[in-house]
C-alpha positions in Angstrom: -79.3 195.4 -148.6 -82.7 196.1 -147.2 -83.2 192.6 -145.9 -79.8 192.4 -144.2 -78.9 191.6 -140.6 -75.7 192.4 -138.7 -74.6 190.7 -135.5 -71.6 189.7 -133.4 -71.2 186.0 -132.4 -68.7 185.0 -129.7 -67.8 182.2 -127.3 -65.1 180.6 -125.3 -64.2 178.1 -128.0 -64.9 177.2 -131.6 -64.2 174.0 -133.6 -64.6 174.3 -137.4 -63.4 170.8 -138.0 -60.9 170.3 -140.8 -62.2 167.1 -142.6 -58.6 165.9 -143.2 -58.0 165.6 -139.4 -61.1 163.5 -138.6 -59.7 160.3 -140.3 -57.6 159.4 -137.3 -60.1 160.3 -134.7 -58.5 163.7 -133.9 -60.2 167.0 -134.7 -58.3 170.2 -135.6 -60.1 173.5 -136.2 -59.8 175.5 -139.3 -58.4 179.0 -138.6 -61.5 180.7 -139.8 -65.2 179.8 -139.8 -66.6 178.3 -143.0 -69.5 179.8 -144.9 -71.7 176.8 -143.9 -70.9 177.2 -140.2 -71.9 180.9 -140.3 -75.0 180.0 -142.3 -75.9 177.5 -139.6 -75.6 180.3 -136.9 -77.9 182.6 -139.0 -80.4 179.8 -139.4 -80.4 179.2 -135.6 -81.2 182.9 -135.2 -84.2 182.6 -137.7 -85.0 180.0 -140.3 -87.9 179.3 -142.6 -87.8 177.0 -145.7 -89.2 179.9 -147.7 -85.9 181.8 -147.6 -82.2 181.1 -148.1 -79.6 182.9 -146.0 -76.4 184.2 -147.7 -73.3 185.2 -145.8 -71.9 188.4 -147.2 -68.9 189.1 -144.9 -67.4 188.1 -141.6 -65.0 190.3 -139.7 -62.4 188.6 -137.4 -62.3 190.6 -134.2 -60.0 188.5 -132.0 -56.5 187.0 -132.7 -56.5 183.5 -134.1 -55.4 181.3 -131.2 -55.7 177.6 -130.6 -55.9 175.4 -127.6 -55.7 171.5 -127.5 -57.7 169.4 -125.1 -57.6 165.7 -124.3 -61.1 164.3 -125.0 -62.7 160.9 -124.5 -65.2 160.5 -127.4 -67.7 157.6 -127.0 -67.1 154.6 -129.3 -70.3 153.1 -130.5 -68.7 149.7 -130.4 -68.2 150.0 -126.7 -65.9 151.9 -124.3 -64.1 155.0 -125.2 -60.7 156.2 -126.2 -58.4 159.3 -125.8 -58.3 161.9 -128.5 -57.0 165.4 -128.8 -59.2 168.2 -130.2 -57.7 171.5 -131.1 -60.1 174.4 -130.7 -60.0 178.1 -131.5 -59.8 180.1 -128.3 -62.0 183.1 -127.5 -63.3 183.6 -131.0 -65.4 186.7 -131.8 -66.8 187.6 -135.2 -69.0 190.3 -136.7 -71.3 188.9 -139.4 -73.3 190.5 -142.2 -75.9 188.3 -144.0 -79.0 188.7 -146.1 -81.8 186.4 -147.3 -83.4 185.7 -150.6 -86.5 183.7 -151.4 -85.9 180.1 -152.3 -86.8 179.7 -156.0 -87.1 175.9 -155.6 -89.9 176.2 -153.0 -92.9 177.0 -155.2 -95.0 175.2 -152.6 -94.3 178.1 -150.2 -94.8 180.9 -152.6 -97.7 182.2 -150.4 -95.1 182.9 -147.6 -92.9 185.2 -149.7 -93.4 188.3 -147.5 -90.0 190.1 -147.3 -91.0 192.7 -144.8 -92.4 190.1 -142.4 -89.3 187.8 -142.5 -86.9 190.7 -142.2 -88.6 192.2 -139.2 -88.8 188.8 -137.4 -85.1 188.2 -138.2 -84.1 191.5 -136.7 -86.1 190.8 -133.6 -84.6 187.3 -133.3 -81.1 188.9 -133.4 -82.0 191.2 -130.6 -83.3 188.2 -128.6 -80.0 186.3 -129.2 -81.5 183.8 -131.6 -84.4 181.4 -131.6 -82.4 178.2 -131.2 -79.1 177.3 -129.5 -76.1 179.0 -131.0 -72.7 177.2 -131.3 -69.5 177.7 -133.1 -68.8 174.7 -135.3 -69.7 171.9 -132.9 -72.3 171.4 -130.2 -69.9 171.7 -127.3 -68.8 175.2 -128.4 -71.7 177.2 -127.0 -71.9 180.7 -128.4 -73.8 183.9 -128.0 -75.3 186.4 -130.5 -75.8 190.1 -130.1 -76.9 192.8 -132.4 -74.1 195.2 -133.6 -73.3 197.8 -136.2 -71.0 195.9 -138.6 -67.6 197.6 -138.9 -67.6 199.2 -135.5 -64.8 198.5 -133.0 -61.2 197.5 -133.5 -60.4 194.1 -135.1 -57.3 192.1 -134.6 -56.3 192.1 -138.3 -57.5 195.5 -139.4 -54.0 196.6 -140.4 -53.0 193.5 -142.3 -53.5 193.7 -146.1 -54.0 190.0 -146.8 -53.8 186.6 -145.3 -54.4 183.5 -147.5 -55.8 180.3 -146.0 -55.5 178.1 -149.1 -58.3 175.9 -150.4 -60.8 175.1 -147.7 -64.4 174.0 -147.4 -67.0 176.6 -148.3 -70.2 174.7 -147.6 -72.7 172.0 -148.6 -75.3 172.0 -151.4 -78.6 170.5 -150.3 -81.4 169.4 -152.7 -83.9 172.0 -151.4 -81.6 174.8 -152.3 -80.3 173.6 -155.7 -83.2 171.7 -157.2 -81.0 168.6 -157.7 -81.3 165.3 -155.7 -77.7 165.4 -154.8 -75.5 166.4 -151.9 -72.4 168.3 -152.9 -69.4 169.8 -151.0 -68.1 173.2 -152.2 -64.4 174.3 -151.9 -62.9 177.8 -152.4 -59.6 179.7 -152.0 -60.2 181.6 -148.7 -58.5 184.8 -147.9 -58.8 187.7 -145.4 -58.2 191.3 -146.4 -57.8 193.9 -143.6 -59.6 191.5 -141.2 -62.6 190.9 -143.4 -63.5 187.7 -145.3 -65.8 188.3 -148.2 -67.5 185.1 -149.2 -68.4 184.3 -152.8 -71.9 183.0 -153.4 -72.4 179.2 -153.4 -73.1 179.1 -157.2 -69.8 180.9 -157.8 -67.8 178.1 -156.3 -65.9 176.3 -159.1 -64.7 173.3 -157.0 -67.7 171.2 -156.2 -67.7 167.5 -155.4 -70.7 165.2 -155.2 -70.9 163.4 -151.8 -74.2 161.7 -151.8 -77.9 161.6 -152.7 -80.9 163.3 -151.2 -84.3 164.7 -151.7 -86.0 168.0 -150.5 -88.5 167.7 -147.7 -92.0 168.6 -148.9 -94.0 171.2 -146.8 -97.7 171.5 -146.7 -100.8 171.5 -144.4 -99.8 168.1 -143.0 -96.6 169.4 -141.4 -97.0 173.2 -141.3 -99.2 175.3 -139.0 -100.6 178.8 -139.8 -100.9 181.3 -137.0 -104.7 181.0 -136.8 -104.5 177.2 -136.6 -101.9 177.3 -133.8 -103.8 179.9 -131.8 -107.0 177.9 -132.1 -105.2 174.8 -130.8 -103.8 176.7 -127.8 -106.7 178.9 -126.8 -109.8 177.6 -128.6 -112.0 178.9 -131.4 -113.9 181.4 -129.4 -110.8 183.0 -128.0 -109.2 183.2 -131.4 -112.2 185.2 -132.7 
């Protein structure tokens, strides 16, 4: 696609928490990243409310390995306790994603400049992202680099198929669905020759409502144009 970006993301550890393991205070990582986790990485590279990022494919480059650590999470009631978190070790992924304009953001229709957003996104990939990158949880710091998707040898390139069963796909937010609801999506995840091809959010058939919410409005009160920002920084005469 003409508005597509390609990059590799890697780190020492990743924790894509399986919700079922959080009940007892422990955390165990899913074997592969969720759609929502990768979308969060792309949004840390470049995000604007005008666009919605879609994850097309992810390629698993390193073997899936886990490592458990004893942690002392803070208890808000006071003190702390001992828990074991199981992380993915030395993860590395190639990601392919593209953006589309958010049809539920008619208040930002003036910002629908595909060429502008695509070029900023590509420069942001080259710079390693505009915000901190992490794999699943904050303590799993990660790094982004530009790449040519498909290059290099992956750990599962010769394996026809691996099924991961039903797992979390992502979360539906009001500003991306037009509904004042929070929903969790599930899907049957599988990897073919080292590549996970995600279905689009609206194609998920297993959707569960998890709460209520409203989309944040954007306008002149909480957004700045380039001219306005430059004037505040350098003054009216310098802007001219």
